[in-house]
N, C-alpha and C positions, 0 to 999 in steps of 0.2 A: 777545481772542476776537472773531471777526467777528460782526457782528449777523445775517448771513445764517445763521450756524450755530445761532443760538438759536431753539429750537422752543418753542411754547407747551405748557404742561402739558396743556391741553385737547386739543391735537392728538395728543399721545402717548397720554393716558389714554383717548381715544375709540377707539384702536386696540388696546386690551388686551381680550382675550376670555377667557372662562372655559370651557375645553374639557378634558375628561378630568380634572376636578377640579384644574386648574392654570391659573394666569394665563399666557397666551401672547400672542404677536404673530405675525401671518402674514407670510410672505415678501414678499408684494406691498406690504404697508404699510411694512415695514422698508426695502424697496428705494426706495420713495418718500421716506422720511425720510433715507436715505443719499444720495439723488440719483443712483441707478443703476437700470438695468433689472432686473426680477425675474429674467430669464434669467441675467444676470451674477452676481447674488447666488447663485442656485441652482448655477451652474457652480463658483463658489468653494467652496461647501459640499460639493458632490460630490467636488471635488478633494481636500478635507480631511475626508472623511466620518468618519474615525477620531476626529476631535475632537468629533463630535456624537453621543454615545450617546443612547439612547431618552429619558433623563430631561433631555436638553438640547434635543432636536429630534425631532419625529415628523411623518410625513406624514398629513394628514387622510384619513379614509375617505370614500367617496362620500356615505354617509349623513350624516356629520358636516358635510361641505362643503355639501350641500343644505340641511341644517338651519340652518347658519350663514347661507347666502344668504337663506333665508326670514326670518331675523331682521333682516337689513340691508335697510331699506326702499329706500334709494337705492343702487344698485350703483355702486361706484367703478370707475374705469378699470382694466381688468385683471381685473375680477371678473365678467365676463360669462359666458354659457353656452359661449362659444367656447374657454374655457381648456383647453389640451391636457393639462396635468398637474395633479394635485391639489396644493394648496398645502402648504408646510411650515409647521408651527407651532413657534415657538421659545419655550422657557421662559426665565426670567430668566438662568439659567446659559448657555443657548444663545446668548442675545443678547450676553452677556459674551464668549463664545468668538468670536462674529462679529468683534469688534474685532481679534482676532489674525489673522483670515482676510482681512478687508477693511482694508487698511493705509493708508487715506487719512485726512487730518486731519478731514474732515467726519464720517467713520465714527466716529472716536475721540470727537469732541465730541458727536455724536448719542448714542453709547452712554453717555457720562457722564450726559447728560440723562435718557435712558431709565432708567438705574439709579436716579437720584434719584426718578423718578416711581414706580418699583416699590417703592422704600423707603417713600415716602409712602403708597402704597396699602396696604402691609403694616402700617404704623403705624396707618392708619385702621381696618383690620380688627381690630388689637389693641385699639384704643380702643373700638371698637364692642363687642367681646367683653367688655371690662371693664365697660362701661356695662350690658350685658345681665345680667352677674353681679350688679351693684349693684341693678338693678331687681328681680331675683329675690329678693335678700335683703330688700329693702323690702317686696315682696309678702308674703313669709313673715312679716315682723314685723307687717304689717297684718292678716294672717289671724289671727295669735296675739292681736293686740289686739282684733279682732272677737270671738274666742272669749272673751276675758277680759271684755269688755263684756257679752256674753250671760250669762256666769256671774254677774256683778254684778247684772244685771236679774233673773235667776232667784232670787237670794238676796233681793232686794228684794220680789219677788212673794211668796216664802214668808213673809217677815216681815209683809207687809200681810195675807196670808191668816190668819196666826196671830192678828194683832191683831183681825181681824173675827170670828174664831171664839171669842174669849175671852168667857166668861160675865161678866155684869156683877158687879162686886165688891160685896160687902155693905159698906155704909158703917159706919164706926165713929163713934160719937158720939151726940149727942142727936137724937132723932127728933121730928119735929113731928106 
């Protein structure tokens, strides 16, 4: 594998966005990673549009695009206000499908790396979810322990009150 084809995880993961409750990458970012122009990527997709159903790829609305632009502090090349068309957002499956549409060696290697990153992100989300569940269980146990400790203290309080309320016992034995 050529060293030019190897992309850093950070480069790829910085281009994954969460839009419409899905992890997606934008056409302009993918075009940069594949080393082609965005227009070429869009042409290839439009020529094979039947391969890209709504759950593989969708076009951002103007509102979504404006919101995304406001979140990106530094605008990358191709993301300026002069953009003629709204960007396509590709889900993980859409990116996989791109490898069949873009048939270059760089596209194939880039897709392999992108899929690995998506897998890592998914695993991190699963690990995070498992940790949250563990934390919730620990919190429940701690709450129960707190209640149990309170119960023990209330019993101790009752016992000390009973001891204080007891009348002095008459002593048996010789009196002086």
